[in-house]
C-alpha positions in Angstrom: 37.6 74.0 -20.4 36.5 70.9 -22.3 32.8 71.8 -22.2 33.2 75.4 -23.5 35.5 74.2 -26.3 33.1 71.5 -27.3 30.2 74.0 -27.3 32.2 76.5 -29.3 33.0 73.8 -31.9 29.4 72.8 -32.2 28.3 76.5 -32.6 31.0 77.0 -35.3 29.8 73.9 -37.1 26.2 75.1 -36.9 27.1 78.5 -38.2 28.9 76.9 -41.1 25.9 74.8 -41.9 23.6 77.8 -41.7 25.7 79.5 -44.4 24.7 76.8 -47.0 22.0 79.2 -48.3 24.4 81.6 -50.0 23.6 84.8 -51.8 24.4 84.4 -55.5 23.0 87.3 -57.5 25.1 86.4 -60.6 23.7 82.9 -60.6 20.2 84.3 -60.3 20.7 86.7 -63.2 22.1 83.8 -65.3 19.0 81.7 -64.4 16.7 84.6 -65.4 18.5 84.9 -68.8 18.2 81.2 -69.3 14.5 81.0 -68.4 13.4 84.2 -70.2 15.4 84.3 -73.5 12.4 86.0 -75.3 12.6 88.9 -72.8 16.3 89.4 -72.0 18.0 87.8 -75.0 20.7 86.7 -72.4 21.7 90.4 -71.9 20.6 91.0 -68.3 23.5 91.7 -66.0 24.3 93.6 -62.8 26.7 96.4 -63.4 29.1 96.8 -60.4 32.2 98.6 -61.5 33.3 101.4 -63.8 34.4 99.0 -66.5 31.0 97.5 -66.8 29.4 101.0 -66.7 31.6 102.2 -69.5 30.8 99.1 -71.6 27.1 99.8 -71.1 27.6 103.4 -72.2 29.4 102.3 -75.4 26.6 99.8 -76.2 23.9 102.5 -75.6 25.7 104.9 -77.9 25.9 102.2 -80.6 22.2 101.4 -80.3 21.3 105.1 -80.4 23.4 105.6 -83.6 20.6 104.2 -85.7 16.8 104.0 -85.5 15.8 101.9 -82.4 13.7 98.8 -83.2 11.5 97.1 -80.6 14.2 94.5 -79.8 16.8 97.3 -79.8 14.7 99.2 -77.3 14.6 96.2 -75.0 18.4 95.7 -75.3 19.0 99.4 -74.7 16.8 99.4 -71.5 18.7 96.3 -70.2 22.0 98.0 -70.8 21.2 101.6 -70.0 18.2 101.9 -67.6 19.0 102.5 -63.9 15.5 101.1 -63.1 16.7 97.7 -64.4 19.8 97.9 -62.3 17.7 98.9 -59.3 15.4 95.9 -59.6 18.5 93.6 -59.8 20.0 95.2 -56.7 16.6 94.9 -54.9 16.6 91.2 -55.8 20.2 90.9 -54.4 19.0 92.6 -51.2 16.0 90.2 -50.9 18.3 87.2 -51.4 20.7 88.4 -48.8 17.8 88.9 -46.3 16.5 85.4 -47.1 20.0 83.9 -46.6 20.4 85.8 -43.3 17.1 84.4 -42.0 18.5 80.8 -42.4 21.5 81.4 -40.2 21.9 81.1 -36.5 22.3 84.1 -34.3 25.9 84.5 -33.1 26.7 83.0 -29.6 26.9 85.5 -26.8 30.0 85.6 -24.6 29.6 87.3 -21.2 32.5 88.4 -19.1 32.1 89.3 -15.4 34.6 90.7 -12.9 33.4 91.1 -9.3 35.3 91.9 -6.1 34.1 91.1 -2.6 36.5 92.0 0.3 39.6 90.1 -0.4 38.2 87.9 -3.1 38.2 88.6 -6.9 35.8 86.6 -9.0 36.0 86.4 -12.8 33.1 84.8 -14.6 32.8 83.7 -18.2 29.6 82.5 -19.9 29.2 81.3 -23.5 25.5 81.0 -24.4 23.5 80.2 -27.5 19.8 79.9 -28.3 18.9 76.2 -27.9 15.6 76.4 -29.9 17.4 78.2 -32.7 20.0 75.4 -32.9 17.3 72.6 -32.8 15.3 74.4 -35.5 18.2 75.0 -37.8 17.2 72.5 -40.5 13.7 74.0 -40.7 15.1 77.5 -40.8 17.4 76.5 -43.7 14.4 75.0 -45.6 12.6 78.3 -45.2 15.6 80.3 -46.3 15.9 78.1 -49.5 12.3 78.7 -50.3 12.7 82.5 -49.7 15.8 82.5 -52.0 13.7 80.7 -54.7 11.0 83.4 -54.2 13.6 86.2 -54.6 14.8 84.6 -57.9 11.3 84.2 -59.2 10.5 87.8 -58.2 13.5 89.0 -60.2 12.1 87.2 -63.2 8.7 88.7 -62.7 10.1 92.2 -62.4 12.2 91.7 -65.5 9.2 90.5 -67.5 7.2 93.5 -66.3 10.0 96.0 -67.2 10.6 94.5 -70.6 6.8 94.5 -71.4 6.6 98.2 -70.4 9.5 99.0 -72.7 7.9 97.2 -75.6 4.5 98.9 -75.1 6.2 102.3 -74.7 8.1 101.7 -78.0 4.8 100.8 -79.8 3.1 103.9 -78.4 5.9 106.2 -79.4 6.3 104.9 -83.0 2.5 104.7 -83.5 2.0 108.3 -82.1 4.8 109.6 -84.4 3.2 107.9 -87.4 -0.2 109.3 -86.6 1.3 112.8 -86.2 2.6 112.6 -89.8 -0.9 111.8 -91.1 -2.5 114.5 -88.9 -0.2 117.0 -90.5 -1.5 115.9 -93.9 -5.1 116.2 -92.8 -4.4 119.7 -91.5 -2.7 120.8 -94.8 -5.7 119.5 -96.8 -8.2 121.2 -94.5 -6.1 124.4 -94.7 -6.2 124.3 -98.5 -9.9 123.7 -98.5 -10.6 126.6 -96.1 -8.4 129.0 -98.1 -10.2 127.9 -101.4 -13.6 128.4 -99.8 -12.6 131.9 -98.6 -11.5 132.9 -102.1 -14.6 131.5 -103.7 -16.8 133.4 -101.2 -15.0 136.6 -102.1 -15.7 135.8 -105.8 -19.3 135.3 -105.0 -19.3 131.6 -105.8 -19.7 130.3 -102.3 -22.1 131.2 -99.5 -21.1 132.1 -96.0 -22.5 128.8 -94.8 -20.4 126.7 -97.2 -17.3 128.7 -96.3 -18.0 128.3 -92.6 -18.3 124.5 -92.9 -14.9 124.3 -94.6 -13.4 126.6 -92.0 -14.9 124.5 -89.2 -13.3 121.4 -90.5 -10.0 123.2 -90.7 -10.3 124.4 -87.1 -11.1 120.8 -86.0 -8.1 119.5 -88.0 -5.8 122.1 -86.3 -7.0 121.0 -82.9 -6.5 117.4 -83.7 -3.0 118.2 -85.0 -2.1 119.9 -81.7 -3.5 116.8 -79.7 -1.5 114.4 -82.0 1.6 116.5 -81.5 1.4 116.3 -77.7 0.5 112.6 -77.8 3.7 112.0 -79.9 5.8 114.0 -77.4 4.2 112.3 -74.4 4.7 108.8 -75.9 8.3 109.6 -76.8 9.1 110.9 -73.3 7.5 107.8 -71.8 9.9 105.7 -73.9 12.8 107.9 -72.8 12.0 107.2 -69.2 11.6 103.5 -69.8 15.0 103.4 -71.5 16.6 105.4 -68.8 18.1 107.9 -71.3 20.0 111.0 -70.3 19.1 114.4 -71.9 21.9 114.0 -74.5 20.9 110.4 -75.2 17.2 111.4 -75.5 18.2 114.0 -78.2 20.0 111.1 -80.1 17.0 108.8 -80.0 15.7 107.9 -83.4 12.6 105.8 -84.0 11.5 103.9 -87.2 9.0 105.8 -89.4 6.3 103.1 -89.0 5.3 100.2 -86.9 6.4 96.7 -88.0 4.3 94.8 -90.5 1.8 92.4 -89.1 2.9 88.7 -88.8 1.7 86.5 -91.6 -0.3 84.4 -89.1 -1.5 85.0 -85.6 -0.6 82.6 -82.8 -3.0 79.7 -82.6 -5.2 79.2 -79.6 -3.8 75.6 -79.3 -0.3 77.0 -79.1 -1.3 79.4 -76.3 -3.4 77.0 -74.4 -0.5 74.5 -74.4 1.4 76.7 -72.0 1.5 74.9 -68.7 -0.2 76.8 -65.9 2.1 75.4 -63.4 5.1 76.9 -65.2 3.8 80.5 -64.8 5.8 82.7 -62.5 2.8 84.0 -60.6 1.7 80.4 -59.8 5.2 79.4 -58.7 5.5 82.4 -56.5 2.1 81.7 -54.8 3.1 78.1 -54.3 6.3 79.1 -52.6 4.3 81.5 -50.4 2.3 78.5 -49.2 5.4 76.5 -48.5 7.1 79.3 -46.6 4.0 80.1 -44.6 3.6 76.4 -43.6 7.2 76.0 -42.5 7.3 79.3 -40.7 4.2 78.3 -38.8 5.7 75.1 -37.6 9.0 76.9 -36.7 7.4 79.7 -34.7 4.7 77.6 -32.9 7.0 76.5 -30.0 8.7 79.9 -29.8 5.4 81.6 -29.0 5.2 79.5 -25.8 8.7 79.2 -24.6 12.3 80.1 -25.5 15.4 78.4 -24.1 18.9 79.7 -24.1 21.7 77.3 -23.0 25.2 78.3 -21.9 28.3 77.0 -20.1 30.0 78.9 -17.2 33.6 78.9 -16.2 34.3 81.1 -13.1 37.6 81.7 -11.4 37.8 83.0 -7.8 41.0 84.5 -6.4 41.5 84.8 -2.6 44.0 87.6 -2.2 44.5 86.9 1.5 45.6 83.3 1.1 46.7 83.5 -2.5 44.5 80.5 -3.4 42.7 80.2 -6.8 39.7 78.0 -7.4 37.7 77.3 -10.5 34.0 76.6 -10.9 32.3 75.1 -13.9 28.6 74.6 -14.7 25.8 75.4 -17.2 22.9 77.8 -17.3 19.4 77.5 -18.9 17.4 80.7 -19.5 13.8 79.9 -20.0 11.2 82.5 -20.9 8.1 81.7 -18.8 4.7 82.2 -20.5 3.1 84.1 -17.6 1.6 87.1 -19.2 1.6 86.2 -22.9 0.8 82.7 -24.0 1.3 83.5 -27.7 -2.3 83.2 -28.7 -2.3 86.3 -30.8 0.9 85.3 -32.6 -0.4 81.9 -33.3 -3.6 83.4 -34.7 -1.5 85.6 -36.9 0.5 82.7 -38.2 -2.7 80.7 -38.9 -4.1 83.7 -40.8 -1.0 84.0 -42.9 -1.0 80.4 -43.8 -4.6 80.5 -44.7 -4.0 83.7 -46.7 -1.2 82.1 -48.7 -3.2 79.0 -49.4 -6.2 80.9 -50.7 -4.0 83.3 -52.6 -2.4 80.3 -54.4 -5.9 78.9 -55.1 -7.0 82.2 -56.5 -3.9 82.6 -58.7 -4.3 79.1 -60.0 -8.0 79.5 -60.8 -7.5 82.8 -62.5 -4.5 81.9 -64.6 -6.4 80.2 -67.4 -9.0 82.9 -67.4 -6.4 85.6 -67.8 -4.7 83.7 -70.6 -8.0 83.4 -72.5 -8.8 87.1 -72.0 -5.3 88.1 -73.2 -5.5 85.8 -76.2 -8.9 87.2 -77.1 -7.6 90.7 -77.0 -4.6 89.6 -79.1 -6.6 87.8 -81.7 -9.2 90.5 -82.0 -6.5 93.1 -82.5 -4.8 91.0 -85.1 -8.0 90.4 -87.1 -9.0 94.0 -86.9 -5.6 95.2 -88.0 -5.6 92.7 -90.9 -9.1 93.8 -91.8 -7.9 97.4 -92.2 -4.9 96.3 -94.1 -6.6 93.9 -96.5 -10.1 95.4 -96.9 -10.7 98.9 -95.7 -7.5 100.7 -96.8 -7.5 99.1 -100.3 -11.2 100.0 -100.7 -10.5 103.6 -99.7 -7.6 103.7 -102.1 -9.8 102.4 -104.9 -12.4 105.0 -104.1 -9.8 107.7 -104.2 -8.5 106.6 -107.6 -12.1 106.6 -109.0 -12.7 110.1 -107.6 -9.4 111.3 -109.2 -10.7 110.1 -112.6 -14.1 111.8 -111.9 -12.3 115.0 -111.0 -10.2 114.8 -114.2 -13.5 114.3 -116.2 -14.9 117.4 -114.4 -17.7 115.3 -112.8 -16.8 116.4 -109.3 -15.2 119.5 -107.9 -12.1 120.2 -105.9 -14.0 120.2 -102.6 -15.2 116.7 -103.2 -11.7 115.6 -104.1 -10.3 117.2 -100.9 -13.0 115.6 -98.8 -12.1 112.2 -100.3 -8.5 112.8 -99.5 -9.3 113.6 -95.9 -11.4 110.4 -95.6 -8.5 108.4 -97.0 -6.1 109.8 -94.5 -8.5 109.3 -91.7 -8.8 105.6 -92.7 -5.1 105.2 -92.7 -4.8 106.8 -89.3 -7.5 104.3 -88.0 -5.4 101.5 -89.6 -2.3 102.7 -87.7 -4.3 102.7 -84.5 -5.4 99.1 -85.2 -1.7 98.0 -85.8 -0.7 99.8 -82.6 -3.3 98.0 -80.6 -2.2 94.7 -82.1 1.5 95.2 -81.0 0.4 96.3 -77.6 -1.8 93.2 -77.3 1.1 91.0 -78.5 3.4 92.4 -75.7 0.6 91.8 -73.2 0.1 88.2 -74.3 3.8 87.4 -74.1 3.8 88.7 -70.6 0.7 86.9 -69.6 2.1 83.6 -71.0 4.9 83.6 -68.4 2.7 84.7 -65.6 2.8 88.5 -65.4 -0.6 89.6 -66.7 -0.8 93.2 -68.0 -3.4 95.1 -69.9 -2.8 95.9 -73.6 -3.0 99.5 -72.7 -4.0 100.7 -76.2 -4.9 104.3 -76.6 -7.5 104.7 -79.4 -6.5 107.4 -81.9 -9.6 109.4 -82.9 -10.0 109.8 -86.6 -10.6 113.1 -88.2 -14.1 114.5 -88.4 -15.9 113.0 -91.3 -15.6 115.0 -94.4 -19.3 114.4 -95.1 -20.1 117.3 -92.8 -17.7 119.6 -94.6 -18.8 118.4 -98.1 -22.4 119.8 -97.8 
């Protein structure tokens, strides 16, 4: 029995070594919090029990008790959204699968009992895959790389989720703000149309002049309906991103306006200083190359032959004489490459290795280009929003003030004054749209910097029909 005992001890030691690549989702979450403080604020965690679930509900209720800011929306999503918990659980499953791939298959114990005439034979066989045992160090190396991939993928998913929450918040607040000004345009257009109707009845307005005022009112009403639906759609998108229940959605309060623009935009030097090699997508592609290369070396021999080694211990009982004899030995099971020499499998492995290498090269080459494009969108949006804030809106306000003085001096009529008011409101709506595009571009740039490129996703807000048409 010495040989079976020794083999069992070796197998147990190998299995213990194979367990070195352990599954630590809590550690992965902590590493994600440490590497992405601008996205998680250290608040990412996996909720397992009722106590943690209750704590999350209390935090969600506290955040919903006041208007939710952009940072508050991110914190609310991390604490409340089932989608965030799902991506953490998926990462846990991926890490478990990677850890399992680095472990040896359990040894197989075979028990036989055969009777022939007056003889009884009991056979025992303990076998283990020999190639699996010899390739254990390489399997563990692959498992470690796959674990690193799973952790990086968790970080990528978190960045993507947080960026979507930020952009959904910007759209919701911007659409709500635009809706308020659309209501003002509609009220001004309604007043203009009613005044035109009365003036036509008094004989001071032609049918054409009244029709022009009414057409503008009809257009403003249509735009109000569109703005109302856009605000509802953007709010519901944010509700889904935050994972709110129906009761929580009714409690959701948003700020009245978007945040002020920062005093200065990020400089190009600051953005370009970000190391391409530190991006998540580049690191993932690099790990893909490492895993593909190690897997190819590991599976190359297995495509040709496979060997399973085992030790036997048989006992034969002779019932006629009462004698008992033991037999010991070993077995080797070798798969013979008679019909399949593994050519197709080797071609597949070569293709996967080549695919991973070219994908890494593609990601590496495209990283700088994506960053330049994202920064261009960010800088353009910042300059445009600042131009509206510092130039266009003040000019429109100055024009409105002068028209108010002209109206008081009876140099212009009420319709010209209403037309100017509509133009001023339309300019403010365009300025809101410019601010919204900036904050969307800001979220996209932050995501691109860490290696998860996303589009700004801005939805242009159409300004009201120019009052020039209604003024003539």
